[in-house]
VOTI-579736 format. One record per residue: x, z negated, y negated of N, C-alpha, C in turn. Coordinates in steps of 0.1 Angstrom, whole numbers, padded with zeros to 4 digits, always signed. Example, Ala and Ser with C-alpha at 12.3 -4.5 7.8 and 13.67 -1.06 7.14 Angstrom:
2
+0132-0078+0057+0123-0078+0045+0132-0078+0033
+0128-0071+0022+0137-0071+0011+0129-0079+0000
//
This chain:
280
+2064+0532-0163+2060+0520-0156+2045+0519-0157
+2039+0522-0169+2025+0521-0170+2017+0529-0161
+2021+0542-0159+2014+0550-0150+2015+0547-0135
+2027+0541-0132+2030+0537-0118+2021+0525-0116
+2020+0516-0125+2011+0504-0124+1997+0509-0122
+1992+0518-0130+1978+0524-0128+1976+0529-0115
+1986+0536-0109+1985+0542-0096+1983+0531-0086
+1991+0520-0087+1990+0510-0078+1976+0503-0077
+1970+0503-0089+1956+0496-0091+1945+0505-0085
+1948+0518-0084+1937+0527-0080+1929+0523-0068
+1936+0519-0056+1929+0516-0045+1919+0505-0046
+1922+0495-0055+1913+0484-0056+1904+0484-0068
+1907+0493-0078+1899+0494-0090+1891+0507-0090
+1892+0515-0080+1884+0527-0079+1888+0537-0090
+1878+0542-0098+1881+0553-0107+1886+0548-0121
+1887+0535-0124+1890+0530-0137+1904+0535-0140
+1915+0533-0132+1927+0537-0136+1929+0552-0139
+1921+0560-0131+1921+0574-0133+1915+0578-0146
+1905+0572-0150+1899+0574-0164+1909+0570-0175
+1917+0559-0173+1926+0555-0183+1938+0565-0184
+1942+0570-0172+1952+0580-0173+1947+0593-0180
+1935+0597-0177+1928+0608-0184+1929+0607-0199
+1925+0594-0203+1925+0593-0218+1938+0593-0224
+1949+0587-0216+1962+0588-0221+1968+0601-0222
+1965+0610-0213+1970+0624-0212+1964+0632-0224
+1951+0628-0228+1945+0635-0239+1952+0630-0253
+1954+0618-0253+1962+0614-0266+1975+0619-0267
+1982+0621-0256+1996+0627-0256+1995+0642-0260
+1984+0648-0260+1983+0662-0264+1985+0672-0254
+1983+0667-0241+1985+0676-0229+1975+0687-0229
+1979+0699-0225+1969+0710-0224+1958+0706-0214
+1946+0712-0215+1935+0709-0205+1940+0713-0191
+1947+0724-0189+1951+0729-0176+1961+0718-0170
+1970+0713-0178+1980+0703-0172+1972+0690-0169
+1962+0686-0178+1955+0675-0175+1948+0675-0161
+1941+0687-0159+1934+0689-0146+1944+0688-0135
+1956+0695-0136+1965+0695-0124+1970+0681-0122
+1973+0674-0133+1979+0660-0131+1969+0650-0125
+1956+0652-0129+1946+0643-0124+1944+0646-0108
+1946+0659-0105+1944+0662-0090+1955+0655-0082
+1967+0656-0088+1979+0651-0081+1979+0636-0081
+1972+0629-0091+1973+0615-0092+1969+0608-0079
+1957+0613-0074+1952+0607-0061+1961+0612-0049
+1966+0624-0050+1973+0629-0039+1985+0622-0036
+1992+0617-0047+2005+0610-0045+2003+0595-0041
+1991+0589-0042+1989+0576-0039+1992+0574-0023
+1995+0562-0019+1997+0550-0027+2011+0548-0032
+2021+0557-0027+2034+0554-0032+2038+0559-0045
+2030+0569-0050+2032+0574-0064+2046+0578-0066
+2052+0587-0056+2066+0590-0057+2067+0605-0057
+2077+0611-0063+2079+0625-0062+2071+0634-0071
+2066+0627-0082+2058+0637-0090+2066+0648-0097
+2061+0660-0095+2068+0672-0100+2071+0670-0115
+2082+0675-0120+2086+0672-0134+2075+0678-0144
+2069+0689-0141+2060+0695-0151+2047+0687-0153
+2045+0677-0144+2033+0669-0144+2037+0655-0150
+2048+0653-0155+2051+0640-0161+2044+0638-0174
+2035+0628-0175+2026+0627-0187+2033+0624-0200
+2046+0619-0199+2053+0616-0212+2059+0628-0218
+2059+0639-0211+2065+0651-0217+2056+0663-0220
+2044+0659-0224+2033+0669-0226+2035+0675-0240
+2041+0668-0249+2041+0672-0263+2054+0667-0270
+2058+0674-0281+2069+0669-0288+2082+0675-0286
+2085+0686-0293+2098+0694-0292+2109+0684-0295
+2120+0686-0288+2132+0677-0290+2133+0665-0282
+2123+0663-0273+2123+0651-0264+2136+0653-0255
+2143+0641-0253+2154+0642-0244+2150+0641-0229
+2154+0652-0222+2152+0651-0208+2162+0642-0201
+2156+0633-0192+2165+0624-0185+2161+0625-0170
+2172+0626-0162+2169+0627-0147+2178+0616-0141
+2171+0608-0132+2177+0598-0123+2181+0605-0110
+2194+0605-0107+2198+0612-0095+2205+0602-0085
+2207+0606-0073+2213+0597-0063+2223+0605-0054
+2233+0598-0049+2242+0604-0041+2236+0611-0029
+2239+0623-0025+2232+0630-0014+2234+0623-0001
+2246+0617+0002+2247+0609+0014+2237+0598+0014
+2236+0591+0003+2226+0580+0003+2211+0585+0004
+2209+0596-0002+2195+0602-0001+2191+0604+0014
+2200+0611+0020+2198+0614+0034+2196+0601+0043
+2204+0592+0041+2203+0580+0048+2190+0572+0045
+2187+0572+0032+2176+0565+0028+2163+0571+0033
+2162+0584+0033+2150+0591+0039+2150+0588+0054
+2160+0588+0061+2159+0585+0075+2156+0571+0078
+2161+0562+0070+2157+0548+0071+2142+0546+0069
+2136+0553+0059+2122+0553+0057+2115+0558+0069
+2119+0569+0075+2114+0574+0087+2114+0563+0099
+2126+0557+0101+2127+0547+0111+2117+0535+0108
+2115+0532+0095+2106+0521+0092+2092+0525+0095
+2089+0537+0093+2076+0542+0096+2073+0543+0111
+2084+0547+0118+2082+0547+0133+2080+0533+0139
+2087+0523+0133+2086+0509+0138+2071+0504+0135
+2065+0509+0124+2052+0504+0121+2041+0514+0126
+2044+0524+0133+2034+0534+0138+2029+0544+0128
+2035+0545+0116+2030+0554+0106+2035+0568+0110
+2048+0570+0114+2053+0583+0117+2052+0586+0132
+2049+0598+0135+2047+0602+0150+2060+0603+0157
+2058+0602+0171+2070+0604+0180+2074+0619+0180
+2064+0628+0179+2068+0642+0179+2064+0648+0165
+2073+0655+0159+2071+0660+0146+2080+0673+0144
+2076+0681+0135+2084+0693+0134+2098+0691+0127
+2098+0680+0119+2111+0677+0113+2121+0671+0124
+2117+0667+0136+2125+0662+0147+2117+0654+0156
+2119+0656+0169+2112+0648+0179+2121+0635+0183
+2114+0625+0186+2121+0613+0191+2132+0608+0182
+2129+0607+0169+2138+0602+0159+2134+0587+0158
+2141+0579+0166+2138+0564+0168+2148+0555+0164
+2161+0559+0164+2172+0550+0160+2182+0557+0152
+2192+0550+0147+2202+0556+0139+2211+0565+0147
+2211+0564+0160+2219+0573+0168+2213+0588+0168
+2201+0588+0163+2194+0602+0162+2197+0609+0148
+2204+0601+0139+2206+0606+0126+2214+0619+0125
+2226+0620+0132+2233+0633+0131+2225+0644+0136
+2217+0643+0147+2209+0654+0151+2199+0658+0141
+2193+0648+0134+2183+0651+0123+2190+0659+0112
+2201+0654+0108+2208+0661+0096+2212+0676+0101
+2217+0677+0113+2221+0691+0118+2209+0700+0118
+2197+0696+0121+2185+0704+0122+2177+0706+0108
+2181+0698+0098+2174+0697+0086+2173+0710+0078
+2185+0717+0078+2185+0730+0070+2175+0740+0076
+2174+0741+0089+2166+0750+0095+2151+0747+0093
+2148+0733+0093+2135+0729+0090+2131+0732+0076
+2140+0729+0067+2137+0732+0052+2134+0747+0051
+2141+0756+0056+2139+0770+0056+2126+0774+0062
+2122+0768+0073+2110+0771+0080+2097+0767+0071
+2099+0755+0065+2088+0750+0056+2087+0759+0044
+2098+0763+0039+2098+0772+0027+2091+0785+0030
+2093+0790+0042+2086+0803+0046+2071+0800+0048
+2067+0790+0053+2053+0786+0055+2046+0785+0042
+2053+0778+0032+2048+0777+0019+2044+0790+0013
+2054+0800+0014+2052+0813+0008+2040+0820+0015
+2036+0817+0027+2026+0823+0034+2012+0815+0032
+2014+0803+0025+2002+0795+0023+1997+0788+0036
+2006+0786+0045+2002+0780+0058+2008+0766+0061
+2014+0761+0051+2021+0748+0053+2012+0736+0052
+2014+0726+0060+2006+0713+0060+2010+0706+0047
+2000+0700+0041+2003+0692+0029+2014+0682+0031
+2013+0674+0041+2022+0664+0044+2037+0669+0045
+2038+0680+0052+2052+0686+0053+2057+0692+0041
+2047+0697+0032+2051+0703+0020+2056+0692+0010
+2050+0680+0011+2055+0669+0003+2069+0664+0008
+2071+0664+0021+2084+0660+0027+2095+0670+0022
+2091+0683+0023+2100+0693+0019+2104+0691+0004
+2094+0690-0005+2098+0687-0019+2107+0676-0021
+2104+0664-0013+2112+0652-0015+2126+0654-0010
+2129+0664-0001+2142+0666+0004+2150+0677-0002
+2143+0684-0012+2150+0694-0019+2162+0689-0027
+2173+0697-0029+2183+0692-0038+2178+0689-0051
+2183+0678-0058+2178+0674-0070+2180+0684-0081
+2191+0691-0081+2193+0701-0091+2184+0712-0090
+2179+0716-0078+2168+0726-0076+2155+0721-0082
+2152+0708-0080+2140+0703-0085+2140+0704-0100
+2151+0700-0106+2151+0700-0121+2150+0713-0127
+2154+0724-0119+2154+0738-0124+2141+0745-0121
+2132+0739-0113+2120+0745-0108+2120+0747-0094
+2107+0747-0087+2107+0750-0073+2111+0764-0070
+2117+0765-0058+2121+0779-0054+2110+0788-0053
+2112+0801-0057+2102+0810-0057+2101+0818-0044
+2090+0825-0041+2088+0832-0029+2092+0847-0031
+2096+0854-0021+2100+0869-0023+2088+0876-0029
+2091+0884-0039+2080+0893-0045+2071+0885-0055
+2074+0873-0058+2065+0865-0067+2072+0862-0080
+2065+0861-0090+2072+0858-0103+2075+0843-0103
+2085+0840-0112+2090+0827-0113+2079+0816-0116
+2069+0821-0123+2058+0811-0127+2045+0814-0120
+2046+0821-0109+2034+0825-0102+2032+0817-0089
+2023+0822-0081+2021+0816-0068+2009+0805-0069
+2004+0802-0057+1995+0792-0056+1993+0787-0042
+1986+0776-0040+1984+0770-0026+1995+0764-0020
+1995+0750-0021+2006+0742-0015+2020+0744-0022
+2019+0749-0034+2031+0751-0042+2038+0764-0038
+2033+0772-0029+2039+0784-0025+2042+0793-0036
+2055+0796-0038+2058+0806-0049+2059+0800-0063
+2054+0787-0065+2054+0781-0078+2067+0776-0083
+2069+0778-0095+2081+0773-0101+2077+0763-0112
+2084+0752-0114+2080+0742-0123+2081+0748-0137
+2070+0746-0145+2069+0752-0158+2079+0746-0167
+2083+0733-0165+2092+0726-0174+2106+0727-0168
+2108+0736-0158+2121+0737-0153+2131+0744-0163
+2143+0741-0162+2153+0746-0171+2167+0745-0165
+2176+0742-0172+2190+0740-0167+2194+0726-0165
+2201+0723-0155+2205+0709-0153+2213+0704-0165
+2220+0713-0172+2228+0708-0183+2219+0703-0195
+2206+0706-0195+2198+0701-0205+2194+0686-0203
+2197+0681-0192+2193+0667-0188+2204+0657-0191
+2201+0646-0196+2210+0634-0195+2208+0628-0181
+2220+0627-0175+2219+0622-0161+2222+0608-0160
+2213+0601-0152+2215+0586-0149+2217+0586-0134
+2229+0582-0130+2232+0581-0115+2226+0568-0111
+2220+0568-0100+2214+0555-0095+2225+0545-0092
+2236+0549-0088+2247+0540-0084+2254+0534-0096
+2253+0540-0108+2259+0535-0121+2248+0535-0132
+2236+0532-0128+2224+0533-0137+2226+0525-0150
+2230+0512-0149+2231+0504-0161+2241+0510-0171
+2253+0514-0165+2263+0520-0174+2258+0533-0180
+2252+0542-0172+2247+0555-0178+2236+0553-0188
+2227+0544-0187+2217+0541-0196+2223+0536-0209
+2232+0527-0208+2238+0522-0220+2246+0533-0228
+2252+0543-0220+2259+0554-0227+2249+0563-0234
+2237+0564-0227+2227+0573-0233+2221+0565-0246
+2220+0552-0245+2215+0544-0257+2224+0547-0268
+2237+0546-0266+2246+0548-0277+2246+0561-0283
+2244+0572-0275+2244+0585-0280+2230+0588-0288
+2219+0583-0282+2207+0585-0289+2206+0577-0302
+2213+0565-0302+2213+0557-0315+2221+0565-0325
+2232+0571-0321+2241+0577-0331+2235+0590-0336
+2226+0596-0329+2220+0609-0333+2206+0607-0338
+2201+0594-0340+2188+0592-0345+2177+0593-0335
+2180+0594-0322+2170+0595-0312+2162+0582-0309
+2168+0571-0313+2162+0558-0311+2160+0551-0325
+2149+0545-0326+2146+0538-0339+2155+0527-0341
+2160+0525-0354+2169+0513-0357+2162+0504-0366
+2165+0491-0365+2159+0481-0374+2166+0481-0388
+2163+0471-0396+2169+0471-0410+2184+0469-0409
+2188+0463-0398+2203+0459-0397+2211+0471-0390
+2203+0481-0386+2209+0493-0380+2210+0492-0365
+2205+0481-0359+2205+0480-0345+2193+0488-0338
+2197+0496-0328+2188+0505-0323+2180+0498-0311
+2168+0504-0309+2160+0499-0298+2166+0502-0285
+2163+0493-0274+2170+0495-0262+2161+0504-0253
+2168+0511-0244+2161+0519-0234+2157+0510-0222
+2146+0513-0216+2142+0504-0204+2151+0506-0192
+2154+0495-0185+2162+0495-0174+2154+0499-0161
+2161+0502-0151+2154+0505-0139+2151+0492-0132
+2138+0489-0132+2134+0476-0127+2130+0475-0113
+2127+0487-0107+2122+0488-0093+2132+0496-0085
+2136+0491-0073+2145+0498-0064+2139+0499-0050
+2141+0510-0043+2137+0512-0029+2145+0503-0021
+2139+0494-0013+2147+0484-0005+2145+0487+0009
+2140+0499+0013+2138+0501+0028+2151+0501+0035
+2162+0504+0029+2176+0504+0036+2179+0490+0041
+2174+0480+0034+2175+0466+0038+2168+0462+0049
+2157+0469+0052+2148+0466+0063+2152+0474+0076
+2158+0486+0074+2162+0493+0086+2176+0500+0083
+2186+0491+0082+2199+0496+0078+2207+0502+0090
+2216+0511+0088+2225+0516+0099+2234+0504+0103
+2239+0504+0115+2248+0493+0120+2261+0495+0112
+2265+0507+0110+2279+0509+0104+2277+0522+0095
+2280+0521+0082+2278+0533+0074+2287+0544+0077
+2300+0541+0079+2310+0551+0081+2307+0559+0094
+2302+0552+0104+2300+0559+0117+2289+0570+0116
+2281+0569+0105+2271+0579+0104+2276+0593+0101
+2288+0593+0095+2293+0605+0089+2306+0611+0096
+2304+0616+0108+2314+0624+0114+2316+0637+0107
+2327+0645+0110+2329+0657+0103+2318+0667+0103
+2311+0668+0114+2300+0678+0116+2289+0674+0106
+2285+0661+0106+2274+0657+0098+2277+0658+0083
+2290+0655+0079+2294+0657+0066+2292+0671+0061
+2297+0680+0071+2295+0695+0068+2281+0699+0066
+2272+0694+0074+2257+0698+0072+2252+0693+0059
+2256+0680+0055+2252+0675+0043+2257+0683+0031
+2269+0688+0032+2275+0696+0022+2267+0709+0020
+2263+0715+0032+2255+0728+0031+2242+0726+0024
+2236+0714+0027+2223+0711+0022+2223+0707+0007
+2233+0699+0003+2233+0694-0010+2246+0697-0018
+2253+0708-0014+2265+0711-0022+2262+0712-0037
+2250+0718-0040+2248+0720-0055+2246+0706-0062
+2241+0696-0055+2240+0683-0061+2254+0675-0062
+2262+0678-0052+2276+0671-0053+2282+0677-0065
+2281+0690-0068+2288+0697-0079+2282+0693-0092
+2268+0694-0093+2261+0692-0105+2262+0678-0111
+2262+0669-0102+2262+0654-0107+2275+0647-0104
+2285+0654-0100+2298+0647-0099+2301+0638-0089
+2295+0640-0077+2296+0631-0066+2308+0637-0056
+2315+0627-0051+2325+0630-0040+2319+0635-0027
+2325+0643-0020+2322+0647-0008+2327+0638+0003
+2331+0626-0001+2336+0616+0008+2325+0605+0009
+2318+0603+0019+2307+0593+0020+2311+0579+0018
+2324+0577+0019+2330+0563+0016+2330+0561+0001
+2328+0570-0007+2329+0569-0022+2315+0573-0028
+2306+0565-0028+2292+0569-0032+2290+0570-0047
+2298+0564-0055+2296+0564-0070+2302+0578-0074
+2295+0582-0086+2300+0595-0091+2315+0594-0095
+2323+0604-0092+2337+0604-0095+2340+0610-0109
+2330+0617-0114+2331+0623-0127+2317+0624-0133
+2316+0623-0147+2303+0624-0153+2306+0634-0164
+2296+0642-0167+2296+0652-0178+2291+0645-0190
+2294+0650-0202+2288+0644-0214+2274+0646-0215
+2266+0636-0220+2252+0638-0222+2249+0649-0231
+2238+0656-0229+2235+0668-0237+2230+0662-0251
+2232+0671-0261+2228+0666-0274+2216+0674-0279
//
């Protein structure tokens, strides 16, 4: 929350928040290389400060044994939320009428067409990344739409490039902090309070949270901010978005997330149908 707050202040306070972040990263023991990369990204991701790659998270620069935690979302909800953001941008003139991700995406009736074409667009942007020819804005959109399991394990590599190599727009680059999904404690956005409380109990039992004299452990922070764009540009009917063909395209795009995070392939059941034990 502190870094998000600093990012929000940057437009009005100029370089002051950036300097504070720089000092904080030094105190955390981040390597000079990571500090430079994070500082470059700080401005790039303003003003929304969303989608920071895992290896640039300032709270994980130091300290073996830190618990990795990932907040994930139902793939059906992710797709609808992204499209709702797009429609909101179209209504305010931020997003263009013609775009490589889809032309004339102006209403929810265009949603099935967008989902149907999304896989081909993702592949096209991936190829442009590897050639170093991708537009920064499209690269950011591509990263945002990647399966969450893929993001946690590292960016996809390019043919002929090492897993930790590559340069320019992220082409060929793999997240240095990438690992296995099983290493993460998963917090599902749909059941966040329950999942955070379960993680609290486990960390308390294993000594991962400090306890007071009476044995009561500190509480983990709750999710205080939620994206509310779906309330501004909601679909008329949730069920009508998901005909058989659109569900099939969603499964092809995010099958790995349905499996990794225990979500149903029924868009009418958006809460996780199973959870795996938190890692120890």
